[in-house]
N, C-alpha and C positions, 0 to 999 in steps of 0.2 A: 087885685093883686096888680098891680101895671103892668103891659105888656111888654116885650123887649124890645127894641128901638132895633129900628132898620137899618143898618150902613147901606151903600150901594160899592164894592167891588169891584175892578176893570179886573178881566182876566186875556191871558191871548186866545182866537180859536183858531185851527189850522185846517181847514175844509179843504180834501182829496176826494174827487172822486175813481173810488173802486169798481170793481170789474160790474160791480151790480146795482150798489146804492154809494151814495157818499158818505167816507167814514171823516168825523168830528176828532179833533185832538185839542186835550187844553195842558198844552204844556208846563202851563205851574205849578197844576198837581200829577199828571200819569194819568190825568183820568178824560178816557174815548167815547165816541157814540158813533150814532148814524143815521141817517134817516136814507129816503129818496130822493127826497131834491137839496140843496143846496137850502136850501127853509128850513126845514127838515132836521136836517143837520143837527144844525146853528140852536134847534131851540133846543129837539132833544138835548146838547151837551149841557146848554143852559139847566134845564131841567135838573143831567146831572150833578152840574155841581154845586147848583142847590141842594141841593138831596145830601147829600155827603159834605157840604157843611150846616148842615143841618142836625147832621145825624154822628158823624166823626168829634172823638172827643182831640181836646186839643191838643194831647200829645201827637195823636195823627194826623191832623194839617198841621203842626211844626217840621213834623216829619219827611209829609209828602209836598210837600210849596215849598220849592227852590227858594234860596235868599238871590240866585243870581235875577239878575234879568234878561228878561227877554225881547230879540230886537225879529222883528220882522222884512223882509227889502229885499230887495232883489236884486242877482248877481248874476252880469257879461263874463262869457269864457271866450277867448279866441281859438281855436284847435284847427294846428296848419298842419 
């Protein structure tokens, strides 16, 4: 039996320092994780996304996967 072909998918990872740990979020799938360092939070989020995609049924993936594009940029405002 042939093993399924592996695909590389790109997602966004937003990482924010919390009170005690870093919180990481994948906005396209509404999946979050955490870690003691930025690298650990990112790795834990990647693992959570991989596990979700491996075990969720297609309907749940379609339901969670946002159809809109996610942009990450900086924002400058002037406060008077």
